[in-house]
C-alpha positions in Angstrom: 27.2 24.8 6.5 30.4 26.9 6.6 33.6 25.1 7.4 34.3 27.5 10.3 31.2 26.1 12.0 31.3 22.5 10.8 34.9 21.7 11.5 35.0 22.8 15.2 31.7 21.0 15.8 32.9 17.9 14.1 36.1 18.0 16.2 34.2 18.3 19.4 31.9 15.4 18.4 34.8 13.2 17.4 36.9 13.9 20.5 33.8 13.5 22.8 33.0 10.2 21.1 36.5 8.9 21.3 36.9 10.0 24.9 33.7 8.2 25.9 35.3 5.0 24.5 38.6 5.8 26.2 36.8 6.4 29.5 35.0 3.0 29.2 38.0 1.0 28.0 40.9 2.7 29.9 39.3 4.4 32.9 36.8 1.7 33.8 33.7 3.9 33.2 30.4 2.2 32.7 29.5 0.8 29.3 26.6 3.3 29.3 29.3 5.8 28.2 29.3 4.0 24.9 25.8 5.3 24.0 26.6 9.0 23.8 30.0 8.1 22.5 28.6 6.3 19.5 26.0 9.1 19.0 28.9 11.7 19.0 30.8 9.7 16.4 27.7 9.6 14.2 27.3 13.3 14.6 31.0 13.7 13.7 30.5 11.9 10.4 27.4 13.9 9.5 29.1 17.2 10.3 32.2 16.4 8.2 29.9 15.5 5.3 28.5 19.1 5.4 31.8 20.7 4.3 31.5 22.4 0.9 34.3 20.7 -1.0 34.4 19.0 -4.4 36.3 16.1 -2.9 35.9 14.3 0.4 39.6 13.7 0.8 40.4 17.4 0.6 37.7 18.1 3.3 39.1 15.4 5.5 42.7 16.5 5.0 41.9 20.1 6.0 39.9 18.8 9.0 43.0 17.1 10.3 44.6 20.4 11.2 41.4 21.5 13.1 41.3 18.2 14.9 44.9 18.6 16.1 44.2 22.0 17.6 40.9 20.8 19.1 42.7 17.9 20.7 45.3 20.2 22.2 42.4 22.4 23.6 40.7 19.2 25.0 44.0 18.2 26.7 44.1 21.6 28.3 40.4 22.3 29.2 39.1 18.8 29.9 42.2 17.0 31.1 44.0 19.9 32.8 47.3 19.6 31.0 48.5 23.0 29.8 49.9 23.0 26.2 53.6 23.9 25.9 55.2 26.0 23.2 55.6 22.9 21.0 51.9 22.1 21.2 51.0 25.6 20.3 53.5 26.0 17.5 52.5 22.7 16.0 48.8 23.7 16.2 49.5 26.9 14.4 51.4 25.1 11.6 48.6 22.6 11.3 45.9 25.3 11.0 47.9 27.0 8.4 48.2 23.8 6.5 44.5 23.2 6.8 43.7 26.6 5.5 46.1 26.1 2.6 44.4 22.8 1.7 40.9 24.1 1.9 41.2 27.6 0.6 44.1 27.4 -1.8 43.5 28.4 -5.4 42.7 25.5 -7.7 43.6 25.4 -11.4 41.0 24.5 -13.9 
């Protein structure tokens, strides 16, 4: 699975799973929220394992930048808090770092 597909899907699954736990723990939502939350976190792990990388650590490190941008989008679209210029600038820097980690030339 190409990283441009797997990373955004993994980020959505991770954020949804973590938000379900947040909603149960911090917002008083029903414990039933934990069922889809756990399923989402399992999907997250599976999706991240689909990244074509020789080393898991490199795949996870590059994912971090995508996760940061996805979290900013979640804050905006799901929670209604508009990102400010610092959120956006930081997100761009993180994506550039993720691209460098994942796509940078490797010596043999």
